[in-house]
N, CA, C and O atoms as a GROMACS GRO file, in nm:
protein
  240
    1MET      N    1   0.084  -0.118   0.000
    1MET     CA    2   0.000   0.000   0.000
    1MET      C    3   0.088   0.125   0.000
    1MET      O    4   0.188   0.131   0.072
    2PHE      N    5   0.052   0.222  -0.080
    2PHE     CA    6   0.126   0.347  -0.090
    2PHE      C    7   0.068   0.447   0.008
    2PHE      O    8  -0.050   0.480   0.002
    3VAL      N    9   0.152   0.496   0.100
    3VAL     CA   10   0.108   0.592   0.201
    3VAL      C   11   0.164   0.729   0.166
    3VAL      O   12   0.284   0.743   0.141
    4ILE      N   13   0.078   0.828   0.164
    4ILE     CA   14   0.120   0.964   0.132
    4ILE      C   15   0.164   1.033   0.260
    4ILE      O   16   0.086   1.044   0.355
    5PRO      N   17   0.289   1.080   0.264
    5PRO     CA   18   0.335   1.152   0.384
    5PRO      C   19   0.250   1.276   0.411
    5PRO      O   20   0.196   1.337   0.318
    6TYR      N   21   0.240   1.313   0.536
    6TYR     CA   22   0.158   1.427   0.577
    6TYR      C   23   0.194   1.555   0.503
    6TYR      O   24   0.106   1.630   0.462
    7THR      N   25   0.324   1.582   0.485
    7THR     CA   26   0.364   1.706   0.421
    7THR      C   27   0.317   1.713   0.277
    7THR      O   28   0.279   1.820   0.230
    8ILE      N   29   0.320   1.602   0.206
    8ILE     CA   30   0.270   1.600   0.069
    8ILE      C   31   0.119   1.620   0.068
    8ILE      O   32   0.067   1.697  -0.013
    9ALA      N   33   0.050   1.553   0.157
    9ALA     CA   34  -0.096   1.568   0.165
    9ALA      C   35  -0.132   1.713   0.195
    9ALA      O   36  -0.227   1.767   0.138
   10LYS      N   37  -0.058   1.775   0.285
   10LYS     CA   38  -0.084   1.914   0.320
   10LYS      C   39  -0.058   2.006   0.201
   10LYS      O   40  -0.135   2.098   0.176
   11LEU      N   41   0.050   1.982   0.128
   11LEU     CA   42   0.082   2.060   0.010
   11LEU      C   43  -0.029   2.051  -0.094
   11LEU      O   44  -0.072   2.152  -0.150
   12VAL      N   45  -0.076   1.930  -0.120
   12VAL     CA   46  -0.183   1.910  -0.218
   12VAL      C   47  -0.314   1.973  -0.169
   12VAL      O   48  -0.385   2.036  -0.247
   13ALA      N   49  -0.345   1.955  -0.042
   13ALA     CA   50  -0.468   2.013   0.013
   13ALA      C   51  -0.466   2.165   0.002
   13ALA      O   52  -0.567   2.226  -0.033
   14ASN      N   53  -0.352   2.226   0.030
   14ASN     CA   54  -0.342   2.372   0.018
   14ASN      C   55  -0.357   2.416  -0.127
   14ASN      O   56  -0.419   2.519  -0.154
   15LEU      N   57  -0.302   2.340  -0.219
   15LEU     CA   58  -0.316   2.371  -0.360
   15LEU      C   59  -0.463   2.362  -0.403
   15LEU      O   60  -0.512   2.449  -0.475
   16VAL      N   61  -0.531   2.259  -0.358
   16VAL     CA   62  -0.673   2.242  -0.391
   16VAL      C   63  -0.754   2.359  -0.336
   16VAL      O   64  -0.838   2.415  -0.408
   17LEU      N   65  -0.730   2.396  -0.213
   17LEU     CA   66  -0.803   2.509  -0.154
   17LEU      C   67  -0.775   2.639  -0.228
   17LEU      O   68  -0.866   2.719  -0.252
   18LYS      N   69  -0.651   2.659  -0.264
   18LYS     CA   70  -0.612   2.782  -0.335
   18LYS      C   71  -0.677   2.788  -0.473
   18LYS      O   72  -0.718   2.895  -0.518
   19ARG      N   73  -0.685   2.674  -0.541
   19ARG     CA   74  -0.738   2.671  -0.678
   19ARG      C   75  -0.890   2.659  -0.683
   19ARG      O   76  -0.950   2.684  -0.788
   20ALA      N   77  -0.953   2.621  -0.574
   20ALA     CA   78  -1.098   2.600  -0.574
   20ALA      C   79  -1.174   2.728  -0.606
   20ALA      O   80  -1.284   2.724  -0.660
   21ASP      N   81  -1.116   2.840  -0.573
   21ASP     CA   82  -1.182   2.968  -0.593
   21ASP      C   83  -1.144   3.040  -0.722
   21ASP      O   84  -1.193   3.149  -0.750
   22THR      N   85  -1.057   2.978  -0.800
   22THR     CA   86  -1.011   3.045  -0.920
   22THR      C   87  -1.122   3.057  -1.024
   22THR      O   88  -1.207   2.969  -1.035
   23GLY      N   89  -1.121   3.163  -1.098
   23GLY     CA   90  -1.219   3.182  -1.204
   23GLY      C   91  -1.185   3.107  -1.331
   23GLY      O   92  -1.269   3.091  -1.419
   24ARG      N   93  -1.060   3.061  -1.341
   24ARG     CA   94  -1.015   2.990  -1.461
   24ARG      C   95  -0.950   2.858  -1.420
   24ARG      O   96  -0.827   2.847  -1.422
   25PRO      N   97  -1.028   2.758  -1.384
   25PRO     CA   98  -0.969   2.631  -1.341
   25PRO      C   99  -0.896   2.561  -1.456
   25PRO      O  100  -0.933   2.576  -1.572
   26GLU      N  101  -0.794   2.484  -1.422
   26GLU     CA  102  -0.719   2.405  -1.518
   26GLU      C  103  -0.748   2.258  -1.494
   26GLU      O  104  -0.804   2.221  -1.391
   27TRP      N  105  -0.711   2.174  -1.589
   27TRP     CA  106  -0.732   2.030  -1.573
   27TRP      C  107  -0.636   1.970  -1.472
   27TRP      O  108  -0.671   1.879  -1.397
   28ARG      N  109  -0.514   2.023  -1.470
   28ARG     CA  110  -0.413   1.968  -1.379
   28ARG      C  111  -0.339   2.080  -1.310
   28ARG      O  112  -0.318   2.188  -1.366
   29TYR      N  113  -0.299   2.053  -1.187
   29TYR     CA  114  -0.217   2.146  -1.111
   29TYR      C  115  -0.097   2.070  -1.058
   29TYR      O  116  -0.109   1.956  -1.014
   30ARG      N  117   0.017   2.133  -1.062
   30ARG     CA  118   0.139   2.069  -1.013
   30ARG      C  119   0.169   2.121  -0.873
   30ARG      O  120   0.172   2.242  -0.849
   31ALA      N  121   0.191   2.029  -0.782
   31ALA     CA  122   0.216   2.065  -0.642
   31ALA      C  123   0.359   2.030  -0.604
   31ALA      O  124   0.394   1.913  -0.594
   32GLY      N  125   0.441   2.131  -0.582
   32GLY     CA  126   0.577   2.109  -0.538
   32GLY      C  127   0.680   2.120  -0.649
   32GLY      O  128   0.650   2.095  -0.766
   33GLU      N  129   0.800   2.157  -0.610
   33GLU     CA  130   0.909   2.175  -0.706
   33GLU      C  131   0.950   2.044  -0.773
   33GLU      O  132   0.982   2.043  -0.891
   34ASP      N  133   0.948   1.933  -0.696
   34ASP     CA  134   0.989   1.806  -0.755
   34ASP      C  135   0.893   1.763  -0.866
   34ASP      O  136   0.937   1.705  -0.966
   35VAL      N  137   0.765   1.791  -0.851
   35VAL     CA  138   0.667   1.756  -0.953
   35VAL      C  139   0.686   1.844  -1.076
   35VAL      O  140   0.673   1.796  -1.189
   36LYS      N  141   0.716   1.971  -1.056
   36LYS     CA  142   0.742   2.059  -1.170
   36LYS      C  143   0.859   2.007  -1.252
   36LYS      O  144   0.853   2.005  -1.375
   37LYS      N  145   0.965   1.964  -1.185
   37LYS     CA  146   1.082   1.910  -1.255
   37LYS      C  147   1.048   1.778  -1.324
   37LYS      O  148   1.094   1.752  -1.435
   38LEU      N  149   0.967   1.695  -1.259
   38LEU     CA  150   0.925   1.569  -1.318
   38LEU      C  151   0.850   1.592  -1.448
   38LEU      O  152   0.875   1.525  -1.548
   39PHE      N  153   0.758   1.687  -1.448
   39PHE     CA  154   0.679   1.713  -1.568
   39PHE      C  155   0.759   1.785  -1.676
   39PHE      O  156   0.728   1.772  -1.794
   40GLU      N  157   0.860   1.859  -1.639
   40GLU     CA  158   0.951   1.916  -1.739
   40GLU      C  159   1.024   1.802  -1.810
   40GLU      O  160   1.038   1.804  -1.932
   41GLY      N  161   1.070   1.705  -1.734
   41GLY     CA  162   1.136   1.589  -1.791
   41GLY      C  163   1.043   1.503  -1.873
   41GLY      O  164   1.085   1.436  -1.967
   42ARG      N  165   0.916   1.505  -1.838
   42ARG     CA  166   0.814   1.426  -1.908
   42ARG      C  167   0.808   1.461  -2.056
   42ARG      O  168   0.781   1.375  -2.140
   43THR      N  169   0.833   1.584  -2.089
   43THR     CA  170   0.826   1.627  -2.229
   43THR      C  171   0.944   1.574  -2.311
   43THR      O  172   0.944   1.584  -2.434
   44LYS      N  173   1.044   1.517  -2.243
   44LYS     CA  174   1.164   1.472  -2.312
   44LYS      C  175   1.170   1.320  -2.333
   44LYS      O  176   1.263   1.271  -2.396
   45ILE      N  177   1.072   1.246  -2.280
   45ILE     CA  178   1.071   1.100  -2.296
   45ILE      C  179   0.934   1.055  -2.346
   45ILE      O  180   0.836   1.129  -2.335
   46ASP      N  181   0.928   0.933  -2.400
   46ASP     CA  182   0.800   0.886  -2.451
   46ASP      C  183   0.714   0.827  -2.339
   46ASP      O  184   0.760   0.814  -2.225
   47ASN      N  185   0.590   0.793  -2.371
   47ASN     CA  186   0.493   0.747  -2.270
   47ASN      C  187   0.541   0.624  -2.193
   47ASN      O  188   0.528   0.620  -2.071
   48SER      N  189   0.594   0.525  -2.262
   48SER     CA  190   0.635   0.402  -2.193
   48SER      C  191   0.750   0.428  -2.096
   48SER      O  192   0.754   0.371  -1.987
   49GLU      N  193   0.844   0.513  -2.134
   49GLU     CA  194   0.954   0.548  -2.044
   49GLU      C  195   0.902   0.624  -1.922
   49GLU      O  196   0.948   0.601  -1.810
   50PHE      N  197   0.807   0.713  -1.943
   50PHE     CA  198   0.749   0.789  -1.833
   50PHE      C  199   0.674   0.697  -1.737
   50PHE      O  200   0.687   0.710  -1.615
   51GLU      N  201   0.595   0.605  -1.790
   51GLU     CA  202   0.521   0.511  -1.707
   51GLU      C  203   0.617   0.424  -1.624
   51GLU      O  204   0.591   0.397  -1.507
   52GLN      N  205   0.728   0.382  -1.685
   52GLN     CA  206   0.828   0.304  -1.613
   52GLN      C  207   0.891   0.386  -1.501
   52GLN      O  208   0.911   0.335  -1.390
   53LEU      N  209   0.922   0.510  -1.529
   53LEU     CA  210   0.980   0.600  -1.429
   53LEU      C  211   0.886   0.617  -1.310
   53LEU      O  212   0.929   0.607  -1.195
   54ILE      N  213   0.760   0.644  -1.336
   54ILE     CA  214   0.661   0.662  -1.229
   54ILE      C  215   0.646   0.533  -1.149
   54ILE      O  216   0.639   0.536  -1.026
   55SER      N  217   0.641   0.421  -1.218
   55SER     CA  218   0.629   0.293  -1.149
   55SER      C  219   0.746   0.269  -1.053
   55SER      O  220   0.727   0.222  -0.941
   56GLU      N  221   0.866   0.302  -1.099
   56GLU     CA  222   0.984   0.285  -1.014
   56GLU      C  223   0.982   0.383  -0.896
   56GLU      O  224   1.020   0.346  -0.785
   57LEU      N  225   0.938   0.505  -0.919
   57LEU     CA  226   0.931   0.602  -0.810
   57LEU      C  227   0.831   0.560  -0.703
   57LEU      O  228   0.856   0.579  -0.584
   58LEU      N  229   0.719   0.504  -0.744
   58LEU     CA  230   0.616   0.463  -0.648
   58LEU      C  231   0.656   0.339  -0.569
   58LEU      O  232   0.606   0.317  -0.459
   59GLN      N  233   0.745   0.258  -0.623
   59GLN     CA  234   0.788   0.138  -0.553
   59GLN      C  235   0.894   0.168  -0.448
   59GLN      O  236   0.917   0.086  -0.358
   60ASN      N  237   0.959   0.281  -0.456
   60ASN     CA  238   1.065   0.316  -0.359
   60ASN      C  239   1.012   0.386  -0.239
   60ASN      O  240   1.088   0.421  -0.149
   0.00000   0.00000   0.00000
């Protein structure tokens, strides 16, 4: 089972609260600097490589 650390949950919850009132909602929001870097890298690899990367990150 994957457990989300409290700090990550708090970061995401704050992002949700901040974006809930926006007049121009987006489909996705990135929470945290590490996620921003991950998605920047996402544009440089294909789907299967990205899925493998995410799978490995979630197993650690």
